[in-house]
BALOBA-1460 file (C-alpha; in Angstrom, 3 decimals):
// residues 414
<rec num="1" residu="m" x="133.566" y="86.202" z="140.256"/>
<rec num="2" residu="r" x="131.564" y="89.061" z="141.671"/>
<rec num="3" residu="l" x="132.346" y="91.309" z="138.843"/>
<rec num="4" residu="l" x="131.786" y="88.768" z="136.072"/>
<rec num="5" residu="i" x="128.210" y="87.906" z="137.426"/>
<rec num="6" residu="a" x="127.754" y="91.696" z="137.523"/>
<rec num="7" residu="l" x="128.812" y="92.294" z="133.923"/>
<rec num="8" residu="l" x="126.687" y="89.361" z="133.013"/>
<rec num="9" residu="l" x="123.699" y="90.994" z="134.749"/>
<rec num="10" residu="a" x="124.023" y="93.869" z="133.233"/>
<rec num="11" residu="t" x="124.369" y="92.879" z="129.559"/>
<rec num="12" residu="t" x="122.028" y="90.124" z="129.048"/>
<rec num="13" residu="a" x="119.641" y="92.335" z="127.046"/>
<rec num="14" residu="l" x="115.987" y="92.172" z="126.274"/>
<rec num="15" residu="r" x="115.295" y="89.537" z="123.858"/>
<rec num="16" residu="a" x="112.783" y="91.152" z="120.808"/>
<rec num="17" residu="e" x="111.556" y="87.793" z="119.522"/>
<rec num="18" residu="s" x="108.378" y="87.849" z="121.850"/>
<rec num="19" residu="i" x="105.159" y="89.808" z="121.879"/>
<rec num="20" residu="l" x="105.580" y="90.846" z="125.523"/>
<rec num="21" residu="p" x="106.084" y="94.724" z="126.193"/>
<rec num="22" residu="a" x="108.554" y="96.336" z="128.686"/>
<rec num="23" residu="k" x="107.660" y="95.972" z="131.993"/>
<rec num="24" residu="a" x="105.219" y="92.941" z="131.477"/>
<rec num="25" residu="r" x="102.670" y="92.018" z="133.718"/>
<rec num="26" residu="v" x="101.224" y="88.500" z="132.714"/>
<rec num="27" residu="a" x="97.953" y="87.578" z="134.117"/>
<rec num="28" residu="v" x="97.067" y="83.688" z="133.400"/>
<rec num="29" residu="i" x="94.041" y="83.065" z="132.888"/>
<rec num="30" residu="g" x="91.331" y="79.974" z="133.227"/>
<rec num="31" residu="d" x="89.100" y="77.446" z="135.109"/>
<rec num="32" residu="s" x="90.248" y="74.489" z="137.063"/>
<rec num="33" residu="i" x="93.216" y="73.499" z="135.056"/>
<rec num="34" residu="t" x="94.567" y="76.742" z="135.217"/>
<rec num="35" residu="e" x="94.036" y="76.519" z="139.211"/>
<rec num="36" residu="q" x="96.223" y="73.384" z="139.309"/>
<rec num="37" residu="k" x="98.648" y="75.805" z="139.193"/>
<rec num="38" residu="l" x="101.089" y="73.975" z="137.043"/>
<rec num="39" residu="y" x="100.800" y="75.227" z="133.417"/>
<rec num="40" residu="s" x="100.816" y="78.447" z="135.102"/>
<rec num="41" residu="k" x="103.545" y="77.546" z="137.299"/>
<rec num="42" residu="y" x="105.405" y="76.638" z="133.663"/>
<rec num="43" residu="i" x="105.119" y="79.601" z="131.945"/>
<rec num="44" residu="e" x="106.027" y="81.767" z="134.868"/>
<rec num="45" residu="a" x="109.304" y="79.618" z="135.487"/>
<rec num="46" residu="y" x="109.993" y="79.935" z="131.492"/>
<rec num="47" residu="l" x="109.490" y="83.816" z="131.454"/>
<rec num="48" residu="l" x="111.551" y="84.454" z="134.607"/>
<rec num="49" residu="a" x="114.550" y="82.273" z="134.264"/>
<rec num="50" residu="c" x="114.926" y="80.948" z="130.433"/>
<rec num="51" residu="t" x="114.060" y="84.463" z="128.442"/>
<rec num="52" residu="g" x="116.725" y="86.420" z="129.597"/>
<rec num="53" residu="r" x="114.681" y="89.117" z="130.918"/>
<rec num="54" residu="s" x="113.979" y="90.666" z="134.242"/>
<rec num="55" residu="d" x="111.325" y="92.784" z="133.795"/>
<rec num="56" residu="i" x="108.309" y="90.600" z="133.735"/>
<rec num="57" residu="h" x="105.695" y="89.397" z="136.658"/>
<rec num="58" residu="v" x="103.081" y="87.111" z="136.516"/>
<rec num="59" residu="f" x="99.964" y="86.230" z="138.197"/>
<rec num="60" residu="q" x="97.631" y="83.253" z="138.096"/>
<rec num="61" residu="f" x="93.665" y="83.832" z="138.006"/>
<rec num="62" residu="g" x="92.912" y="80.601" z="137.653"/>
<rec num="63" residu="w" x="89.387" y="79.728" z="138.940"/>
<rec num="64" residu="s" x="87.713" y="76.301" z="139.582"/>
<rec num="65" residu="g" x="84.402" y="75.536" z="137.756"/>
<rec num="66" residu="e" x="84.107" y="78.463" z="135.723"/>
<rec num="67" residu="r" x="83.368" y="79.566" z="132.248"/>
<rec num="68" residu="a" x="84.394" y="82.343" z="129.937"/>
<rec num="69" residu="g" x="81.322" y="84.337" z="131.363"/>
<rec num="70" residu="g" x="82.397" y="83.747" z="134.664"/>
<rec num="71" residu="f" x="85.473" y="85.581" z="134.130"/>
<rec num="72" residu="a" x="84.164" y="88.202" z="132.237"/>
<rec num="73" residu="n" x="81.667" y="89.252" z="135.131"/>
<rec num="74" residu="r" x="84.873" y="89.319" z="137.677"/>
<rec num="75" residu="l" x="87.596" y="90.674" z="135.311"/>
<rec num="76" residu="e" x="87.992" y="94.384" z="136.198"/>
<rec num="77" residu="n" x="87.632" y="93.989" z="139.604"/>
<rec num="78" residu="d" x="90.005" y="91.200" z="140.080"/>
<rec num="79" residu="l" x="92.512" y="92.280" z="137.762"/>
<rec num="80" residu="s" x="92.349" y="95.812" z="139.476"/>
<rec num="81" residu="l" x="95.205" y="94.413" z="141.801"/>
<rec num="82" residu="f" x="97.664" y="93.349" z="139.605"/>
<rec num="83" residu="k" x="96.978" y="95.414" z="136.464"/>
<rec num="84" residu="p" x="98.291" y="93.451" z="133.839"/>
<rec num="85" residu="n" x="99.694" y="94.466" z="130.561"/>
<rec num="86" residu="v" x="99.669" y="90.605" z="128.977"/>
<rec num="87" residu="a" x="96.870" y="87.836" z="129.429"/>
<rec num="88" residu="t" x="96.813" y="84.663" z="128.580"/>
<rec num="89" residu="t" x="93.124" y="82.716" z="128.451"/>
<rec num="90" residu="c" x="92.443" y="79.316" z="128.686"/>
<rec num="91" residu="y" x="88.504" y="78.520" z="128.709"/>
<rec num="92" residu="g" x="86.338" y="76.296" z="126.935"/>
<rec num="93" residu="m" x="86.366" y="72.885" z="128.625"/>
<rec num="94" residu="n" x="83.359" y="73.751" z="131.029"/>
<rec num="95" residu="d" x="81.838" y="76.155" z="128.475"/>
<rec num="96" residu="g" x="81.268" y="72.898" z="126.609"/>
<rec num="97" residu="s" x="78.704" y="71.577" z="129.085"/>
<rec num="98" residu="y" x="80.006" y="67.705" z="129.048"/>
<rec num="99" residu="k" x="77.657" y="66.819" z="125.957"/>
<rec num="100" residu="p" x="77.918" y="66.395" z="122.144"/>
<rec num="101" residu="y" x="78.648" y="70.357" z="120.249"/>
<rec num="102" residu="a" x="75.764" y="71.839" z="119.550"/>
<rec num="103" residu="p" x="75.603" y="75.502" z="118.017"/>
<rec num="104" residu="e" x="74.271" y="77.393" z="121.085"/>
<rec num="105" residu="i" x="77.020" y="75.968" z="122.882"/>
<rec num="106" residu="g" x="79.502" y="77.454" z="120.416"/>
<rec num="107" residu="a" x="77.277" y="80.602" z="120.262"/>
<rec num="108" residu="e" x="77.518" y="81.295" z="124.468"/>
<rec num="109" residu="y" x="81.232" y="80.583" z="124.026"/>
<rec num="110" residu="e" x="81.467" y="82.871" z="121.391"/>
<rec num="111" residu="k" x="79.204" y="85.752" z="123.233"/>
<rec num="112" residu="n" x="81.524" y="85.283" z="126.528"/>
<rec num="113" residu="m" x="84.980" y="84.973" z="125.194"/>
<rec num="114" residu="r" x="84.341" y="88.338" z="122.895"/>
<rec num="115" residu="a" x="83.161" y="89.832" z="126.480"/>
<rec num="116" residu="v" x="86.545" y="88.396" z="128.147"/>
<rec num="117" residu="l" x="88.400" y="90.101" z="125.154"/>
<rec num="118" residu="a" x="86.393" y="93.409" z="125.052"/>
<rec num="119" residu="g" x="87.455" y="93.660" z="128.806"/>
<rec num="120" residu="l" x="91.002" y="93.017" z="128.562"/>
<rec num="121" residu="k" x="91.450" y="95.621" z="125.782"/>
<rec num="122" residu="r" x="89.584" y="97.869" z="128.194"/>
<rec num="123" residu="i" x="91.338" y="97.513" z="131.092"/>
<rec num="124" residu="g" x="94.319" y="98.249" z="129.446"/>
<rec num="125" residu="v" x="95.875" y="94.872" z="128.031"/>
<rec num="126" residu="q" x="98.034" y="95.257" z="125.055"/>
<rec num="127" residu="a" x="98.726" y="91.274" z="124.239"/>
<rec num="128" residu="v" x="96.566" y="88.379" z="124.863"/>
<rec num="129" residu="a" x="97.341" y="84.591" z="123.894"/>
<rec num="130" residu="v" x="93.869" y="83.517" z="123.145"/>
<rec num="131" residu="g" x="93.878" y="79.724" z="124.013"/>
<rec num="132" residu="s" x="91.595" y="76.971" z="123.096"/>
<rec num="133" residu="p" x="90.279" y="74.312" z="125.505"/>
<rec num="134" residu="g" x="92.518" y="71.684" z="125.798"/>
<rec num="135" residu="g" x="91.228" y="68.216" z="124.994"/>
<rec num="136" residu="v" x="90.151" y="65.144" z="126.944"/>
<rec num="137" residu="d" x="91.963" y="61.426" z="126.952"/>
<rec num="138" residu="p" x="88.771" y="58.874" z="126.152"/>
<rec num="139" residu="d" x="90.744" y="55.916" z="128.021"/>
<rec num="140" residu="f" x="90.124" y="58.062" z="131.271"/>
<rec num="141" residu="f" x="87.262" y="60.364" z="130.625"/>
<rec num="142" residu="n" x="84.242" y="58.922" z="132.235"/>
<rec num="143" residu="r" x="81.674" y="61.448" z="131.988"/>
<rec num="144" residu="p" x="78.193" y="59.696" z="131.689"/>
<rec num="145" residu="t" x="76.783" y="62.888" z="129.419"/>
<rec num="146" residu="v" x="79.406" y="62.013" z="126.405"/>
<rec num="147" residu="p" x="82.037" y="59.709" z="125.316"/>
<rec num="148" residu="g" x="85.674" y="61.107" z="125.373"/>
<rec num="149" residu="a" x="85.566" y="60.936" z="121.680"/>
<rec num="150" residu="v" x="82.549" y="63.115" z="120.704"/>
<rec num="151" residu="y" x="83.906" y="65.544" z="123.666"/>
<rec num="152" residu="n" x="86.723" y="66.121" z="121.635"/>
<rec num="153" residu="d" x="84.833" y="66.949" z="119.173"/>
<rec num="154" residu="n" x="82.557" y="69.650" z="121.146"/>
<rec num="155" residu="l" x="86.394" y="71.359" z="121.934"/>
<rec num="156" residu="a" x="87.613" y="71.406" z="118.561"/>
<rec num="157" residu="h" x="83.991" y="73.621" z="117.725"/>
<rec num="158" residu="l" x="85.262" y="75.633" z="120.445"/>
<rec num="159" residu="r" x="89.076" y="75.761" z="119.533"/>
<rec num="160" residu="d" x="87.811" y="76.919" z="115.701"/>
<rec num="161" residu="i" x="85.677" y="79.889" z="117.857"/>
<rec num="162" residu="a" x="88.697" y="80.973" z="119.964"/>
<rec num="163" residu="k" x="91.023" y="80.970" z="116.457"/>
<rec num="164" residu="n" x="88.562" y="83.321" z="115.068"/>
<rec num="165" residu="l" x="88.450" y="85.071" z="117.541"/>
<rec num="166" residu="a" x="91.757" y="85.694" z="118.487"/>
<rec num="167" residu="a" x="92.305" y="87.006" z="114.529"/>
<rec num="168" residu="e" x="89.360" y="89.362" z="114.927"/>
<rec num="169" residu="f" x="91.127" y="90.877" z="118.184"/>
<rec num="170" residu="a" x="94.662" y="90.975" z="116.042"/>
<rec num="171" residu="q" x="96.080" y="88.705" z="119.006"/>
<rec num="172" residu="p" x="97.989" y="85.389" z="118.623"/>
<rec num="173" residu="f" x="96.503" y="82.062" z="119.201"/>
<rec num="174" residu="a" x="97.698" y="79.519" z="121.810"/>
<rec num="175" residu="n" x="96.478" y="76.624" z="119.974"/>
<rec num="176" residu="v" x="96.481" y="74.051" z="123.713"/>
<rec num="177" residu="h" x="94.005" y="71.752" z="121.691"/>
<rec num="178" residu="d" x="96.105" y="70.405" z="119.053"/>
<rec num="179" residu="t" x="99.359" y="70.638" z="120.708"/>
<rec num="180" residu="m" x="97.326" y="67.882" z="123.506"/>
<rec num="181" residu="m" x="95.811" y="66.030" z="121.131"/>
<rec num="182" residu="a" x="99.143" y="65.313" z="118.807"/>
<rec num="183" residu="a" x="101.119" y="64.068" z="121.701"/>
<rec num="184" residu="l" x="98.639" y="61.944" z="123.008"/>
<rec num="185" residu="p" x="98.530" y="59.255" z="120.426"/>
<rec num="186" residu="k" x="101.962" y="59.116" z="119.970"/>
<rec num="187" residu="a" x="102.287" y="58.688" z="123.829"/>
<rec num="188" residu="k" x="99.936" y="56.184" z="124.271"/>
<rec num="189" residu="a" x="101.673" y="54.237" z="121.720"/>
<rec num="190" residu="a" x="105.178" y="54.287" z="123.187"/>
<rec num="191" residu="l" x="104.027" y="54.323" z="126.924"/>
<rec num="192" residu="g" x="100.778" y="52.228" z="126.997"/>
<rec num="193" residu="r" x="96.907" y="53.219" z="126.991"/>
<rec num="194" residu="e" x="97.799" y="53.285" z="131.087"/>
<rec num="195" residu="y" x="99.662" y="56.398" z="130.628"/>
<rec num="196" residu="a" x="98.061" y="59.512" z="131.390"/>
<rec num="197" residu="p" x="99.068" y="63.006" z="130.778"/>
<rec num="198" residu="f" x="95.640" y="64.250" z="130.985"/>
<rec num="199" residu="g" x="94.994" y="63.058" z="134.174"/>
<rec num="200" residu="g" x="92.803" y="60.755" z="136.263"/>
<rec num="201" residu="d" x="89.607" y="62.169" z="135.322"/>
<rec num="202" residu="g" x="90.888" y="62.316" z="131.379"/>
<rec num="203" residu="f" x="90.865" y="66.128" z="131.567"/>
<rec num="204" residu="h" x="92.530" y="67.868" z="134.705"/>
<rec num="205" residu="p" x="95.956" y="67.046" z="133.354"/>
<rec num="206" residu="a" x="99.013" y="65.496" z="134.740"/>
<rec num="207" residu="p" x="102.544" y="67.643" z="134.932"/>
<rec num="208" residu="a" x="103.318" y="65.705" z="131.097"/>
<rec num="209" residu="g" x="99.758" y="67.442" z="129.554"/>
<rec num="210" residu="q" x="100.302" y="70.703" z="131.701"/>
<rec num="211" residu="l" x="103.651" y="71.111" z="129.869"/>
<rec num="212" residu="l" x="101.915" y="70.767" z="126.513"/>
<rec num="213" residu="m" x="100.006" y="73.301" z="127.488"/>
<rec num="214" residu="a" x="102.672" y="75.739" z="128.489"/>
<rec num="215" residu="e" x="104.146" y="75.056" z="124.987"/>
<rec num="216" residu="a" x="101.347" y="76.209" z="123.258"/>
<rec num="217" residu="f" x="101.177" y="79.562" z="125.545"/>
<rec num="218" residu="l" x="104.948" y="80.239" z="125.227"/>
<rec num="219" residu="k" x="104.602" y="79.577" z="121.089"/>
<rec num="220" residu="a" x="101.924" y="82.439" z="121.183"/>
<rec num="221" residu="l" x="103.443" y="84.543" z="123.089"/>
<rec num="222" residu="g" x="106.401" y="85.003" z="120.396"/>
<rec num="223" residu="f" x="109.472" y="83.031" z="122.091"/>
<rec num="224" residu="d" x="111.878" y="81.592" z="119.649"/>
<rec num="225" residu="g" x="113.554" y="79.449" z="122.087"/>
<rec num="226" residu="d" x="117.203" y="80.173" z="121.660"/>
<rec num="227" residu="l" x="118.854" y="80.288" z="125.062"/>
<rec num="228" residu="g" x="122.076" y="80.897" z="124.106"/>
<rec num="229" residu="t" x="125.477" y="79.112" z="122.169"/>
<rec num="230" residu="i" x="128.146" y="78.536" z="123.568"/>
<rec num="231" residu="t" x="131.090" y="77.200" z="121.465"/>
<rec num="232" residu="i" x="134.417" y="75.322" z="122.999"/>
<rec num="233" residu="d" x="137.552" y="75.854" z="120.585"/>
<rec num="234" residu="v" x="139.586" y="72.913" z="121.416"/>
<rec num="235" residu="g" x="142.644" y="74.715" z="120.182"/>
<rec num="236" residu="g" x="141.844" y="78.203" z="121.582"/>
<rec num="237" residu="a" x="139.456" y="80.640" z="123.157"/>
<rec num="238" residu="s" x="135.954" y="79.807" z="123.820"/>
<rec num="239" residu="t" x="132.679" y="82.171" z="123.301"/>
<rec num="240" residu="a" x="129.674" y="82.147" z="124.510"/>
<rec num="241" residu="t" x="126.267" y="84.269" z="123.728"/>
<rec num="242" residu="a" x="124.296" y="86.599" z="125.784"/>
<rec num="243" residu="g" x="123.217" y="85.680" z="129.404"/>
<rec num="244" residu="h" x="126.221" y="82.762" z="129.549"/>
<rec num="245" residu="q" x="129.451" y="84.112" z="130.047"/>
<rec num="246" residu="v" x="132.982" y="82.230" z="129.772"/>
<rec num="247" residu="s" x="135.033" y="82.634" z="133.081"/>
<rec num="248" residu="p" x="138.471" y="83.796" z="133.144"/>
<rec num="249" residu="v" x="139.785" y="81.020" z="135.558"/>
<rec num="250" residu="k" x="142.750" y="78.843" z="133.689"/>
<rec num="251" residu="l" x="141.386" y="75.360" z="133.068"/>
<rec num="252" residu="p" x="142.903" y="72.523" z="130.431"/>
<rec num="253" residu="p" x="142.323" y="72.521" z="126.656"/>
<rec num="254" residu="g" x="138.587" y="71.664" z="125.823"/>
<rec num="255" residu="t" x="137.199" y="72.915" z="128.910"/>
<rec num="256" residu="v" x="135.183" y="75.781" z="129.773"/>
<rec num="257" residu="q" x="133.657" y="77.052" z="132.813"/>
<rec num="258" residu="l" x="130.327" y="79.557" z="132.607"/>
<rec num="259" residu="v" x="128.411" y="81.646" z="134.724"/>
<rec num="260" residu="s" x="124.900" y="81.744" z="133.313"/>
<rec num="261" residu="t" x="121.973" y="83.841" z="133.955"/>
<rec num="262" residu="r" x="119.624" y="82.870" z="131.417"/>
<rec num="263" residu="w" x="118.926" y="79.393" z="132.271"/>
<rec num="264" residu="p" x="117.431" y="75.929" z="130.365"/>
<rec num="265" residu="f" x="113.572" y="75.079" z="131.433"/>
<rec num="266" residu="c" x="114.516" y="71.351" z="133.424"/>
<rec num="267" residu="f" x="112.491" y="68.488" z="133.715"/>
<rec num="268" residu="d" x="111.677" y="65.896" z="136.517"/>
<rec num="269" residu="a" x="113.092" y="62.550" z="136.246"/>
<rec num="270" residu="d" x="110.995" y="60.098" z="135.485"/>
<rec num="271" residu="s" x="110.871" y="59.178" z="131.681"/>
<rec num="272" residu="k" x="107.674" y="57.036" z="131.946"/>
<rec num="273" residu="n" x="105.101" y="58.378" z="134.557"/>
<rec num="274" residu="a" x="102.677" y="60.991" z="133.117"/>
<rec num="275" residu="g" x="103.778" y="63.081" z="136.353"/>
<rec num="276" residu="s" x="106.648" y="64.009" z="135.032"/>
<rec num="277" residu="t" x="107.165" y="66.412" z="132.529"/>
<rec num="278" residu="r" x="110.447" y="64.650" z="130.749"/>
<rec num="279" residu="s" x="108.202" y="61.935" z="129.922"/>
<rec num="280" residu="i" x="106.008" y="63.497" z="126.978"/>
<rec num="281" residu="l" x="109.100" y="65.307" z="125.495"/>
<rec num="282" residu="p" x="109.219" y="62.734" z="123.425"/>
<rec num="283" residu="f" x="106.392" y="63.260" z="121.866"/>
<rec num="284" residu="t" x="106.168" y="66.828" z="121.113"/>
<rec num="285" residu="r" x="108.444" y="69.616" z="120.391"/>
<rec num="286" residu="f" x="108.973" y="71.273" z="123.229"/>
<rec num="287" residu="n" x="113.112" y="71.331" z="123.664"/>
<rec num="288" residu="e" x="113.274" y="71.814" z="119.629"/>
<rec num="289" residu="d" x="111.387" y="74.957" z="119.977"/>
<rec num="290" residu="l" x="111.321" y="76.547" z="122.982"/>
<rec num="291" residu="n" x="114.648" y="75.027" z="124.824"/>
<rec num="292" residu="r" x="117.614" y="75.350" z="123.026"/>
<rec num="293" residu="l" x="121.353" y="76.053" z="124.516"/>
<rec num="294" residu="t" x="123.622" y="75.174" z="121.716"/>
<rec num="295" residu="l" x="127.224" y="73.816" z="122.035"/>
<rec num="296" residu="k" x="129.187" y="73.761" z="119.201"/>
<rec num="297" residu="v" x="132.546" y="71.984" z="119.728"/>
<rec num="298" residu="t" x="135.648" y="73.614" z="116.901"/>
<rec num="299" residu="r" x="138.942" y="71.839" z="115.903"/>
<rec num="300" residu="l" x="138.652" y="68.815" z="117.157"/>
<rec num="301" residu="d" x="140.569" y="66.543" z="116.233"/>
<rec num="302" residu="a" x="139.405" y="63.177" z="116.661"/>
<rec num="303" residu="p" x="136.208" y="61.286" z="114.752"/>
<rec num="304" residu="k" x="134.229" y="61.863" z="118.323"/>
<rec num="305" residu="a" x="134.288" y="63.634" z="121.844"/>
<rec num="306" residu="k" x="132.892" y="62.445" z="125.057"/>
<rec num="307" residu="v" x="131.409" y="65.497" z="126.544"/>
<rec num="308" residu="r" x="131.051" y="66.327" z="130.000"/>
<rec num="309" residu="w" x="128.486" y="68.687" z="131.306"/>
<rec num="310" residu="g" x="128.335" y="69.129" z="135.123"/>
<rec num="311" residu="e" x="127.938" y="65.291" z="136.628"/>
<rec num="312" residu="s" x="126.854" y="64.059" z="133.128"/>
<rec num="313" residu="v" x="128.613" y="62.490" z="130.252"/>
<rec num="314" residu="r" x="127.224" y="61.774" z="126.498"/>
<rec num="315" residu="e" x="129.856" y="60.650" z="123.226"/>
<rec num="316" residu="f" x="129.149" y="62.711" z="120.122"/>
<rec num="317" residu="r" x="130.531" y="62.465" z="116.337"/>
<rec num="318" residu="r" x="132.459" y="65.315" z="115.742"/>
<rec num="319" residu="e" x="130.168" y="66.579" z="112.685"/>
<rec num="320" residu="q" x="127.278" y="66.523" z="115.233"/>
<rec num="321" residu="l" x="129.491" y="69.135" z="117.841"/>
<rec num="322" residu="e" x="130.469" y="71.243" z="114.947"/>
<rec num="323" residu="a" x="126.889" y="71.525" z="113.712"/>
<rec num="324" residu="g" x="125.877" y="72.123" z="117.250"/>
<rec num="325" residu="i" x="123.877" y="69.809" z="119.842"/>
<rec num="326" residu="n" x="121.293" y="71.083" z="122.284"/>
<rec num="327" residu="l" x="122.414" y="70.555" z="125.935"/>
<rec num="328" residu="t" x="119.050" y="70.778" z="127.191"/>
<rec num="329" residu="a" x="117.554" y="67.940" z="124.966"/>
<rec num="330" residu="e" x="120.906" y="65.412" z="124.872"/>
<rec num="331" residu="f" x="121.339" y="65.069" z="128.632"/>
<rec num="332" residu="d" x="118.938" y="64.354" z="131.425"/>
<rec num="333" residu="r" x="120.257" y="65.877" z="134.470"/>
<rec num="334" residu="t" x="121.873" y="69.157" z="133.956"/>
<rec num="335" residu="p" x="124.090" y="71.612" z="136.405"/>
<rec num="336" residu="f" x="120.725" y="73.542" z="136.627"/>
<rec num="337" residu="d" x="118.203" y="71.430" z="138.075"/>
<rec num="338" residu="a" x="118.608" y="72.283" z="141.391"/>
<rec num="339" residu="a" x="118.177" y="75.761" z="141.010"/>
<rec num="340" residu="f" x="115.322" y="75.151" z="139.038"/>
<rec num="341" residu="a" x="113.250" y="73.200" z="140.938"/>
<rec num="342" residu="g" x="114.041" y="75.458" z="143.804"/>
<rec num="343" residu="l" x="112.506" y="78.209" z="141.329"/>
<rec num="344" residu="l" x="109.402" y="75.917" z="140.570"/>
<rec num="345" residu="n" x="109.081" y="75.339" z="144.027"/>
<rec num="346" residu="a" x="108.858" y="79.435" z="145.173"/>
<rec num="347" residu="i" x="106.458" y="80.069" z="142.211"/>
<rec num="348" residu="a" x="104.178" y="77.364" z="143.827"/>
<rec num="349" residu="q" x="104.075" y="79.252" z="146.941"/>
<rec num="350" residu="k" x="103.387" y="82.399" z="145.397"/>
<rec num="351" residu="q" x="100.629" y="81.102" z="143.167"/>
<rec num="352" residu="a" x="99.385" y="79.116" z="145.809"/>
<rec num="353" residu="y" x="98.962" y="82.805" z="147.533"/>
<rec num="354" residu="e" x="97.234" y="84.547" z="144.108"/>
<rec num="355" residu="t" x="94.738" y="81.706" z="144.440"/>
<rec num="356" residu="l" x="93.934" y="82.500" z="148.153"/>
<rec num="357" residu="l" x="93.923" y="86.516" z="147.733"/>
<rec num="358" residu="v" x="91.895" y="86.444" z="144.341"/>
<rec num="359" residu="k" x="89.320" y="83.530" z="145.329"/>
<rec num="360" residu="n" x="88.815" y="84.609" z="149.171"/>
<rec num="361" residu="l" x="89.170" y="88.259" z="149.055"/>
<rec num="362" residu="v" x="89.477" y="90.552" z="145.905"/>
<rec num="363" residu="t" x="86.719" y="88.931" z="144.171"/>
<rec num="364" residu="h" x="84.297" y="89.471" z="147.387"/>
<rec num="365" residu="m" x="85.105" y="92.690" z="147.461"/>
<rec num="366" residu="r" x="83.643" y="94.095" z="144.677"/>
<rec num="367" residu="n" x="80.267" y="94.245" z="146.174"/>
<rec num="368" residu="l" x="81.447" y="95.796" z="149.759"/>
<rec num="369" residu="g" x="81.344" y="99.393" z="149.669"/>
<rec num="370" residu="a" x="79.313" y="99.733" z="146.635"/>
<rec num="371" residu="e" x="77.144" y="102.293" z="148.416"/>
<rec num="372" residu="d" x="79.313" y="103.750" z="151.213"/>
<rec num="373" residu="p" x="82.254" y="105.699" z="150.306"/>
<rec num="374" residu="k" x="84.086" y="104.937" z="153.483"/>
<rec num="375" residu="v" x="83.589" y="101.637" z="153.264"/>
<rec num="376" residu="a" x="84.672" y="101.286" z="149.897"/>
<rec num="377" residu="a" x="88.013" y="103.728" z="150.743"/>
<rec num="378" residu="a" x="88.852" y="100.724" z="153.621"/>
<rec num="379" residu="f" x="88.645" y="98.296" z="151.280"/>
<rec num="380" residu="d" x="91.189" y="99.920" z="148.718"/>
<rec num="381" residu="k" x="93.692" y="100.390" z="151.852"/>
<rec num="382" residu="l" x="92.992" y="96.802" z="152.218"/>
<rec num="383" residu="k" x="93.935" y="95.783" z="148.255"/>
<rec num="384" residu="q" x="97.463" y="98.010" z="148.807"/>
<rec num="385" residu="r" x="98.269" y="95.816" z="151.272"/>
<rec num="386" residu="l" x="97.342" y="92.773" z="149.655"/>
<rec num="387" residu="a" x="99.118" y="93.563" z="146.771"/>
<rec num="388" residu="a" x="102.298" y="94.851" z="149.052"/>
<rec num="389" residu="e" x="102.453" y="91.183" z="150.346"/>
<rec num="390" residu="h" x="102.242" y="89.892" z="146.852"/>
<rec num="391" residu="a" x="105.059" y="91.971" z="145.932"/>
<rec num="392" residu="k" x="106.985" y="90.350" z="148.703"/>
<rec num="393" residu="q" x="105.971" y="86.436" z="147.499"/>
<rec num="394" residu="d" x="107.170" y="87.869" z="144.016"/>
<rec num="395" residu="a" x="110.433" y="88.931" z="145.441"/>
<rec num="396" residu="s" x="110.906" y="86.108" z="146.925"/>
<rec num="397" residu="v" x="110.726" y="83.870" z="143.550"/>
<rec num="398" residu="r" x="113.295" y="86.125" z="142.147"/>
<rec num="399" residu="k" x="115.901" y="85.545" z="144.687"/>
<rec num="400" residu="q" x="116.202" y="81.905" z="143.449"/>
<rec num="401" residu="l" x="117.181" y="83.736" z="140.141"/>
<rec num="402" residu="q" x="121.088" y="83.144" z="140.909"/>
<rec num="403" residu="p" x="123.787" y="83.241" z="138.306"/>
<rec num="404" residu="v" x="124.528" y="78.911" z="137.525"/>
<rec num="405" residu="t" x="128.057" y="78.056" z="137.359"/>
<rec num="406" residu="h" x="129.007" y="75.430" z="134.927"/>
<rec num="407" residu="t" x="131.518" y="73.407" z="133.471"/>
<rec num="408" residu="i" x="132.054" y="71.786" z="130.184"/>
<rec num="409" residu="h" x="134.649" y="69.366" z="129.372"/>
<rec num="410" residu="i" x="135.556" y="68.178" z="125.767"/>
<rec num="411" residu="e" x="137.733" y="64.829" z="125.638"/>
<rec num="412" residu="p" x="138.327" y="63.691" z="122.086"/>
<rec num="413" residu="v" x="137.688" y="60.032" z="121.125"/>
<rec num="414" residu="q" x="140.001" y="58.100" z="118.519"/>
């Protein structure tokens, strides 16, 4: 088994579909919505567990109440600790000033976002997923200065500005606004107006809304969502693509044991609560576009079959199995759930440290020692120690990324 795992780790190739360069260092940047450390956590988990790449590192730079201009001012100092070559940006919620759109709002946002993008380019960031602001939920957004529907119009204007700037700087655009707003009415129609994916205040999203944000950014980063294909030949040998290795253990026909270093993205259990990522899945395309672990079954001599994956069982028609089913979409529980939950917890701890690091130390150092080289040198050493501690936190996250052994059994049904 150890030899099998070593071989699997060695042969899991880099995926070519994303814009992330080799040894990618991804800075997730934004305001208090980013500082919630939810969509940033989902992005990091996806990049580490689902892509098949081991060369990606992530750092969350959210700052509550911030506008694009605020980040432009702290950009060079704060990012020097991490030295990213990839970034995602999500500003606009505060830049809209919580009132109806006016040309001066758009002009200020464009000026500041232009400064952000120019600054990122100046310090060597190669790729930026330029995010639009999200949206607000009119059922919960209660600002006295502007109704929710009117503020969504403001945010849509800022979305268009962000899109144009992304094109101008030849960078991908993450359409966070439309991803969120397309799902909202569908979810409300099915789950009721009390369903609150954008949070209790209507604009700090709950996990369901944060998953929509992660979806927009991951699509902008260029991931095609193909996590691998497992083919079970009921009458012969089974195969699997990179990131999944068929174990040589002898099992009954129609049963295969696999060792996977490439995980599917996993969701929590509640299908109706906005505090659960699973609840938003029927109203968006996360699984279809980003989370496809495909099972194909050949030479099935029955019209149907039961598929047991881990502890869960579902029945499918032969035609479905021959064409391929998406395991992540069809099964509410997976053999990866516990490992994925452990990874999310480790990332949450690391990102909490990142907030502490940036907001309480790194940002406030930028004005210290400006006129005293000795003081500046001392703070440089401190930064290096802080970076070393962050590296330890990052290593703790990566310890969670162990191969998962799981079994799929096909039982023909006449």
